[in-house]
N, C-alpha and C positions, 0 to 999 in steps of 0.2 A: 642628083635631086632626090631620089628615093631616101638618101640617108638624111637630108634635111627635113624630109616630111616625118620621118621615123622619130627624129630629135623633137620635133614639134609635138607629136603625139605623146611622147614619154613625158614631157615637161607638163602636159596638160593633166594627165592621168595621177602623176604623183601626188598633187595636192588633194585629189579626190579620195585617194587612198588613206592619206592622213587624216582626212576629215571622218571618214568612216572608222577609223580606229579610235578617234578621240574620245568618245563616250566611255569605252572600256578602261582608258587611260585615265579618265576622271575618276570611274568608280574605285579604282585601285587606290587613287590619292585619298579618297574620301573615307575610306573603310580600311584602314591598316590593321593589321594584328597588333592587339593591345593585351598585355597582361595585367590584371588588377590584383592589388595586394590587400588582404583582409586588414582592416583597422586593428591596431593594438589596443588591447583593454586599458582603461585608464585606472591605475591602482592608487586610491587615495593613500596619503601618508599615515603611519600609525596613529598618529596624534588627533587626526581628522576622522577615523573610521567611527561609524554609528555605534552609539552605546547599546548594551543589551537589550533594553526595554524600548527601542525606538522602532516604530511602524509607520505606515502611511496611512492616513485616512483617504479612502478613495474618493469621498465626496468633496472634501475642500481641498485635497492634494496636499495638506500640511502634514509634517512630521508630528508623530505622537510623541513627544518628549516628556516622559513621566519623570517628575522631579524624585531625585535620589531620596530625599527625606520621606516623602510620601510612600515610596516602596518599602523602606526600612519600618514605617510605622504598620505598613500592611503585613510585613513579616512577622511583626510583633503579635498583631491581631490573629494572624493565622495560628501561631503557636498557642496563644492563650485559649482559642477557640477548640483546639484540637485536645487541651488539657482539661476541658470542662469548666473553663472560667471565661464565659462568653463576653466578648467586647462589644455585642451587637453586630450591626452589619460590617463586613469586611470592605472597607473602603479607603484605607490608607489615610485616615483622618484621626487625629488625636483628640478624642471627645470625651466627656465625661464618664461613660461606660467603660472604655479602655482604660482609663485611670483607675477605676474602681476593680476592673478585673486584675490589674496588676497588684494593687494592694491586696485583694483576697487570695490571689496566688502566692504572695509573699508571706500572708498569714500562715498558709498551709505548711511552709517549710520554716517557720520560726523566725523568718526575716523581719526587718523593720518594713513599714509601709513604703518608705521613700527609697529603697533599694532597687531603683530601676535598672541599673547598669548590669546587674546580675540576670535580670529577666531578658534583658536585650541579648545578653552573652548566650542564655540558654535557647533564645529564638534562633540565633546565627547558627549554633550547633545543630539543631533539631530540624531547621527549615532551610537546607541549603538551596533548594529550588523554590523560588517564591511563586513561580507560575507552574501549571501543568497544562497540557493540551487536552481538551475534552472534545468528544465527538457527540453531537446531538442525537441521542438513542431514537430508535423507530418508536419506542413506547410513548414518546412524546405526543403521538397523535390520539393517545386515550385520554391525555389529560389537558390538552389545548383546544379551545373552541374560539376562533378570532370572532365569531358572531355574539359571543356573550357580552351582555350589557352590564358592566360592573356599575355599582352605584347602590343607592338605598331604596330602590323600587322593590320592596319585599314581595308584593302582590306577584309580580313578574318571576322572581326568583323562586317562589314557592311553587310554580307551575313546571319548573325544570327538574330534569333528573339528577342534576349534579351542580356543582359550583366550580368550574374549571379555571385554568390560566387563560388570560386573553392573548398570550403569544408565547413563541418559542423564547423569545428573551427574557420574558418573566419566569418561564419555567427553568432556564438555565441560571438565572440570577438567584432565585431561591435554592435551587439545587446545590450551588457553590457558596451559599450563605453571604451572597454580596447583592448589588443593586444593578440595575440595567445601565445606569450612568457609568458605574465603574467598568462594566464589561465593555462599553463604548470607548472608554478611556484607553484601555489596553489592547484594542482589538481594532477600533475604527467604527464610526457609526453606520458605514454601509454594511459591513459583515453582519453586525448585530441585528439591524433592521431587517435584513434579508435571509436571516438564518432559517435553516430548514433541517430535514432528517439528514444526518451524515455531515452536516456542516462541522468544521473543525475549528475550534476558537480557545485563545488563552483563558484560563479561569484560575482563581486563588486555589492553592495546592492544599485543599482540605479534602477529607473524607466526604464524598457527596451526600446529600440528603436524597436517599432513594425512595421516593413516594410510591414507587410500583410495587415494593415489597410491603406495604402496609395492607390491611384487610379491613373492610367494612364491619364494624362492630367487634373487632377483636378486643379481648379485655386482658388485663394483667393482673393476676392474683398476688396475694401477700407472699412475703419471702421472709425467713427467719432473721437475715441480716439487713436486707434493704427496708424491712418494715420497722426495724428499731432505730433507723435514723429518724431525723426531724428536719423540717424546712422552715426558716424563719423569712417571712416575707415583711421586708422594711418598706413601707409606704412613703416613707419621707425620702429614703435613698433611691427608691425604685430598683430594688434588687432582691432577688431570692438566693438565699444560702442554705446549702444542704450540709449537715453536720453527721459526723460519726461519734458516738459516745466513747469517752475514755474509760468509763467503768460501765459494767453490765447494768441495765435499768431492770429493777425488780418488777416481776410481773404483777405484784400486788401494789405497785405505786399507784396513787391515785390518777384517775384518767378523766377528771372532771373537765366538762366542756364549758367554758367560762362565758361564752358570748362576750358582752362588753364589760364584764366585771374584771376585778384585777386577777393576775395569775397567782396560783396557789404558791405558798412560800414553804420552805424546808428550813426549820430552825436550825442553825449550825453554830455553836458557840465553843470551839474547841479552845484549849489553853494557849495553843499557838496557831498562827494563820496557817492553813494547810497549803500544800503546793501539790500542784498536779503535773506530771511529767507523761510526756507522750513521745514516743519514738516513731517517725514517719520516714518512707523512702525518699531519698534525694532525687531530683530530676536528672542528675549526672550518673549516668552508669560507671560503676566502679568507685565512687565517691562515698564518703561516710554517710550513713543515715543522719538525718536532722533531728536533734532533740528540742522539744518545746518545753520549757518550764515556765508555768504562768501562776501567779498567786490568784488564790480565789479573791473575789470581791469582799468587801466588808460585809458581815452578816446582816446589817441593818438594810443591805440593798434587796433583801428577801430572794434568796436564790430559789431557783427551781431544779427539777430533775432534768429540765431541758435548757439549763443555762450554757449560753455560749462558751463559758470559761471552762466547762466541763467536756469540751469536745475538739474533734480536729475538723476543719471545714474540709470537703471534699469536692464541693462544686458551687459555682456562683453564676447567675444569669441576670441579665437586665430584664425588667418587666414594666407593665403599665398597670397601675392599681386602680381600683374603682374610683368613682367620684366620691369626695369626702363624705357627703351624707349617706352613702350607700355601703361604706366600708364597714365590715364587721369584725372589729378588732376581738382578739382573744385567742384562744386555744381550741383548734379543732381537729377532726381526725380525717384522713384521706379515705374515702369510701370506695372509689372505684377509678378505673384508669382505662378509657376506652379510645380505639382508634376510629377515625373517621365518623364523628358524631354528627347527628343533624341538630338543628338549633331551633328551639321553640321561641318564635318571635312574638313578643307580648308587649305591646306599645306600652301599655299602663305599668308593667314591671320596670321598663327602661326609664320612664318619666317620674314615676312616684316611689318605686321599689316594692309596690303592691301587685301580686299576681292577680290577673282577671281571667274569665272564663273564654275570652276571645284570643286566638293566636293563631299564627301561621306556621308551617314546618318549612324551614329552609333547608334543602338537601345538602348531603355532605360534599366536601371536595376542599381544595386549597384556598379557594376564595369565599368559603363560608366564614362568616366574622368570628366563629370560634375554632377556626382552622382545623387541622386534621388530628388534633389530639385533646382529649378532655379528662381532666382529673377532679372528680367532685368531692366536695368536702361534706362534713357531717352538718353544716348550715345548709338547708335547702336552697337550691338556686346560685349557689356560691362555688366556684371552681377555679382550678388553674387551666388555662387552654392556650391554644396557638391563636394566630391572628391572620387576617388577609392583608395587613398592612405592615411588614416587619420593620420598614423604614420609619414608622411612627411610632416604634416602642419607646417610652420614656417621654413623649412628646404631646400625649393627650390622657384622656381618662375613660374608662369604660364604665359601663353601668354599674358594676359592682365586683365583677370578677378580677381574676389576676391573668393579664395576656402576656405571651412570649411569642417570639419568633417560632415559626413551625419547626425549624431545624433544631431549636433548642428544647421545645416542648417534647419532640419524639425522642429525646436522649433520656429523660427523666425516668421511664421505666427501668432503666438500666441502673439507675442511681438511688431511687426512692420508690416504694411501693405502697399499695393500699394498707391500712393499719397503721402507717406512720403518723407522727403527729405534725400538724401544721400550725405555725404561730403567726398570726397577722398582727403586726404592730405600726 
């Protein structure tokens, strides 16, 4: 009997024990030990790898695929720009100024205007890296004021201490001879719109225009070599060309300033047509120097001591000339060369060409309408100067002066100096 009772108790408690252990058993089943493997990286095939100039615009999420042709034009522009044959803004577009820069560059080395392949070859050798990485410098805070109101409110501008850039993007675009749109093309809109101190960005691989090393009122004096050169301003072609004489110019040569009259003539009636020979360095290291042989024009063309056939071209840049009614054609002398000029705003002078007694003084700065460099001529009120709209060079007219991009205007003191002749035609 006791054994039967013990058997009954045993059969009763065994299920209870199993029930008590069941939760632990369920936990073990639901949480087994699992070893996770890291996902293998997906390596695209070589033929689908992104090209060198591909980036991602963080705003749109789209790939920034820059056309190969546009990059090659940009390479050509960068090369010409660094050789002092300015193509205008560096934007990878084959415009009129790029074509004119190629022709002027070829002329320097005695080539035909149409020899583009040689210039392209030069650019590939000299500009292997199309882009450089630039860091926005801390000095940007000195030249950028986002509250500056750009426009034609001269009264407001005359109350300011300067005429600064409006954004870091504008500062960096001018620094690297390009446009904000091109910076956005090669970097993405978000990066450029939000750029600040120490932001890294792609830029055209050129020597930067360093506005911070300029000084208010600094002047450049005459120079024995640079002042013997002359500039020809072609108001039809929208270009300024600087020439080096093949023969020394006599210090007793006439220096008459002719205004709107004809240029002086130098009679030349030799028995045979003269030939001018010039030896200039080739752009290719180690290659022979180029020889330029040019026949002088016929005597009836009225040669002058500053005739283009008697010189080697050393630089050329795009310009915006004055309005036709205000252009002062003729031969003038460069009188001064000044950094960070102020601008005398005279509404009457701009509209009629006549100076009045009422004017405003617009302070210096990169957004001053005369830019950051002024080269005054012997004709009062007329000069060669920078601009606050480099993208508009060649697309508009000034009141009477000659406008250039700031980065081009600041190169001129290394190329031509006061005392030089300036011919406006």
